[in-house]
C-alpha positions as CSV (number, residue, x, y, z in Angstrom):
1,M,26.7,8.3,-2.5
2,N,29.3,5.5,-2.4
3,I,27.5,2.3,-3.2
4,P,29.7,-0.8,-3.5
5,E,30.3,-2.0,-7.0
6,G,28.2,-5.1,-6.6
7,G,25.7,-3.4,-4.3
8,I,22.0,-3.8,-4.6
9,L,21.5,0.0,-5.0
10,K,24.2,0.5,-7.7
11,G,22.5,2.4,-10.5
12,V,19.1,2.6,-8.7
13,T,17.3,6.0,-8.8
14,S,15.7,7.4,-5.7
15,A,12.3,6.9,-7.3
16,Q,13.1,3.2,-7.8
17,L,14.3,2.9,-4.3
18,F,11.1,4.4,-2.8
19,Q,9.0,2.3,-5.1
20,T,10.8,-0.8,-3.9
21,L,10.4,0.3,-0.3
22,S,6.7,0.8,-0.9
23,N,6.3,-2.6,-2.5
24,I,8.0,-4.3,0.4
25,C,5.7,-2.5,2.9
26,L,2.6,-3.7,1.1
27,E,3.0,-7.4,1.5
28,P,4.6,-9.7,4.1
29,P,8.0,-11.3,3.3
30,K,8.0,-14.6,1.6
31,F,10.1,-16.8,3.9
32,E,10.6,-19.5,1.3
33,D,12.6,-17.1,-0.9
34,N,16.2,-18.1,-0.4
35,R,17.5,-14.9,-2.1
36,I,16.4,-12.8,0.9
37,N,18.5,-13.0,4.0
38,G,16.6,-11.4,6.9
39,L,14.0,-8.7,6.4
40,P,13.6,-7.3,2.9
41,I,13.9,-3.7,4.2
42,Y,17.3,-4.6,5.6
43,C,18.3,-5.8,2.1
44,I,17.6,-2.4,0.7
45,F,19.7,-0.6,3.2
46,I,22.6,-3.0,3.4
47,D,24.7,-1.0,1.0
48,L,24.4,2.1,3.3
49,L,25.4,0.4,6.5
50,D,29.1,0.4,6.2
51,N,30.1,3.8,4.7
52,R,30.2,7.5,5.5
53,F,27.1,8.3,3.5
54,G,25.1,5.7,5.3
55,Q,26.4,6.9,8.7
56,T,25.3,10.4,7.8
57,F,22.0,9.2,6.3
58,F,21.0,7.1,9.3
59,G,22.3,9.7,11.8
60,S,19.8,12.3,10.5
61,K,16.9,13.0,12.8
62,V,14.7,13.8,9.8
63,V,15.5,10.4,8.1
64,N,15.0,8.6,11.3
65,Q,11.6,10.2,11.9
66,H,10.4,9.1,8.4
67,L,11.9,5.6,8.8
68,K,10.2,5.3,12.2
69,E,6.8,6.0,10.5
70,V,7.6,3.4,7.7
71,F,8.7,0.8,10.2
72,N,5.6,1.4,12.4
73,D,3.3,1.0,9.4
74,Y,5.3,-2.1,8.3
75,N,4.9,-3.5,11.8
76,I,1.1,-3.0,11.6
77,M,0.9,-4.8,8.3
78,L,3.0,-7.7,9.6
79,C,0.8,-8.1,12.7
80,S,-2.4,-8.1,10.7
């Protein structure tokens, strides 16, 4: 995986990534936090948006099926 040198995911293990994703999905974003631009989930994936690995990752039907479930659950939490 080609994570940019200053990327958020640099040196992060997959276990840490999934734990962070889980933490984000358990509570609504704090809009007063100036360090977060946009949705916190977007901030996790930003390193993958502009490289071949990310294109392959997000182009996978299996990944998209799982992300759809995550986003649906996140939507339910945000609407509650």
